[in-house]
C-alpha positions in Angstrom: 76.4 -28.0 136.1 79.8 -27.1 134.6 80.4 -27.6 130.9 83.5 -29.2 129.5 85.1 -26.0 128.3 84.9 -24.4 131.7 86.2 -27.6 133.4 89.1 -27.7 131.0 89.9 -24.0 131.6 89.8 -24.6 135.4 92.3 -27.5 135.2 94.6 -25.5 133.0 94.5 -22.6 135.5 95.3 -24.9 138.4 98.4 -26.3 136.6 99.5 -22.8 135.7 99.2 -21.7 139.4 101.3 -24.7 140.6 104.1 -23.8 138.1 103.9 -20.1 139.1 104.1 -21.0 142.8 107.2 -23.3 142.3 108.9 -20.6 140.2 108.1 -18.0 142.9 109.7 -20.1 145.6 112.8 -20.7 143.6 113.2 -17.0 142.7 113.0 -15.9 146.4 115.6 -18.2 147.9 119.4 -17.6 148.1 122.2 -20.1 148.8 124.4 -18.8 151.6 127.3 -21.3 152.3 125.0 -24.4 152.1 122.1 -22.7 153.8 118.9 -21.1 152.4 118.3 -17.4 152.9 115.1 -15.5 152.2 115.6 -13.0 149.3 113.1 -10.4 150.4 115.0 -7.2 151.1 113.1 -6.6 154.4 113.6 -10.2 155.7 116.9 -12.0 154.8 116.3 -14.8 157.3 118.7 -17.7 157.2 117.4 -21.3 157.3 119.0 -24.8 157.4 117.8 -25.9 154.0 115.3 -25.2 151.2 112.4 -27.0 152.9 112.4 -24.7 155.9 112.7 -21.7 153.6 109.7 -22.8 151.6 107.6 -23.1 154.7 108.7 -19.6 155.8 107.9 -18.1 152.4 104.4 -19.7 152.2 103.6 -18.6 155.8 105.2 -15.2 156.2 105.0 -13.9 152.6 101.8 -15.6 151.5 100.3 -12.5 150.0 103.1 -12.2 147.4 102.6 -15.8 146.4 98.8 -15.3 145.9 99.5 -12.2 143.8 101.8 -14.3 141.5 99.2 -17.1 141.2 96.4 -14.6 140.4 98.3 -13.5 137.3 97.4 -16.9 135.7 93.7 -15.8 135.6 94.3 -12.6 133.6 94.2 -14.2 130.1 91.1 -16.2 130.8 89.3 -13.3 132.4 90.1 -10.9 129.5 89.0 -13.5 126.9 85.6 -14.1 128.6 85.2 -10.3 129.1 85.7 -9.6 125.4 83.1 -12.3 124.5 80.5 -11.2 127.0 77.4 -9.4 125.6 77.5 -6.9 128.4 80.8 -5.7 129.7 80.7 -4.7 133.4 83.2 -2.0 134.5 83.1 -0.2 131.2 81.8 3.4 131.6 78.6 4.2 129.8 78.4 6.7 127.0 76.0 9.6 126.4 73.6 9.4 123.5 71.8 12.5 122.3 68.0 11.8 122.2 66.8 15.2 121.1 65.3 18.2 122.9 62.6 16.0 124.6 65.0 13.8 126.6 68.5 15.4 126.1 71.6 13.2 126.6 70.9 9.8 128.1 73.4 7.2 129.4 73.7 4.0 127.4 75.7 0.8 128.3 78.1 -0.8 125.9 77.3 -4.2 124.6 78.6 -6.7 122.0 81.6 -8.9 121.5 84.9 -7.8 120.0 83.2 -4.8 118.5 81.5 -2.8 121.3 78.2 -1.2 120.5 75.8 1.1 122.3 72.0 0.7 122.2 69.8 3.7 121.2 67.7 4.5 124.3 65.3 6.9 122.5 62.7 4.3 121.3 62.3 3.0 124.9 62.0 6.5 126.2 59.2 7.4 123.8 57.4 4.2 124.6 57.6 4.9 128.3 56.4 8.5 127.8 53.4 7.3 125.8 52.5 4.9 128.6 52.8 7.7 131.2 50.6 10.1 129.1 48.0 7.4 128.7 47.9 6.6 132.4 47.7 10.3 133.2 44.7 10.7 130.8 42.9 7.7 132.3 43.3 9.2 135.8 42.0 12.6 134.8 38.9 10.9 133.1 38.3 8.9 136.2 38.4 12.0 138.4 36.0 13.8 136.1 33.6 10.8 136.2 33.6 10.8 140.0 32.8 14.5 140.4 30.3 14.8 137.5 27.2 13.8 139.5 27.9 16.4 142.2 28.4 19.1 139.6 25.1 18.2 137.8 23.2 18.2 141.1 24.6 21.6 142.2 23.9 23.1 138.7 20.3 21.9 138.8 19.8 23.3 142.3 21.2 26.7 141.3 19.1 26.8 138.1 15.7 25.8 139.7 13.4 28.8 140.6 12.5 29.4 144.3 9.0 28.3 145.4 8.4 31.4 147.7 9.3 33.9 145.0 6.8 34.9 142.2 7.5 33.6 138.8 7.2 37.0 137.2 9.9 38.6 139.4 13.2 38.6 137.5 16.2 37.2 139.3 18.3 40.3 138.8 15.8 42.4 140.8 16.5 40.4 144.0 13.2 38.6 144.3 12.5 35.5 146.3 15.3 33.0 146.9 17.1 33.6 143.7 20.5 35.4 143.6 20.3 39.2 143.4 22.2 41.0 140.6 23.4 44.6 140.9 24.5 46.5 137.8 27.3 48.8 139.0 27.2 50.6 135.6 23.6 51.6 135.9 23.7 55.4 136.8 20.8 56.7 138.9 20.0 60.4 139.5 19.5 61.3 143.2 18.2 64.6 144.5 19.5 65.9 147.8 17.6 68.7 149.7 19.5 71.0 152.0 17.7 73.1 154.6 19.3 75.9 156.8 16.2 76.7 159.0 17.5 75.0 162.1 21.2 75.8 161.7 22.7 77.1 164.9 25.7 79.4 164.4 27.9 79.5 167.5 28.5 83.1 168.9 32.2 83.8 169.5 33.2 84.5 173.1 35.0 87.8 173.6 38.6 87.4 174.8 39.8 89.3 177.9 42.5 91.9 177.4 45.5 91.5 179.6 46.7 94.5 181.5 50.3 95.5 180.8 52.5 95.9 183.8 54.3 99.1 184.2 58.0 99.0 184.6 59.5 101.0 187.4 62.2 103.4 186.4 
């Protein structure tokens, strides 16, 4: 469905395009001794009359005609662009959102007076949702692993059946874990006996005879 304002604007654009095309054809034709010549500097072809020249211009130089017709859309496009709540093609601006988020891009919006929205409230709301979701996941993991932790804690705290109840755990009795105090200094006596010590007898070395030199 097209409203009346849009339909009226379309008809007006079509009429402007037809007038622009006729003016373009008239501006690119030259009278050369009763004949019509193309006025493009890279063409200059000569034709019998204006009808043949018009066909030539619309066929061979069609891109230039389209460019001239497209100029009729500029005023309507700029008017709609200025009234639009969001303006595409306009670069975004940086908004300072504090140390937590830094500088964030924000799109321009509004009609004749462009404005930029403050992205900081939305960023805080999203951060709170992420923190809440993270906390729920950590609580869920803790709930899943809690039964295994309680069972292992009870098994380690229960006394062994084979060990006597009076034996303390730190003395290494039964199936409990042994505990060694590394700071507990104990005196130990070492006896040294020299009764069966064998001392090796040195072997006498042989003296070498010196050779006499002949004079």
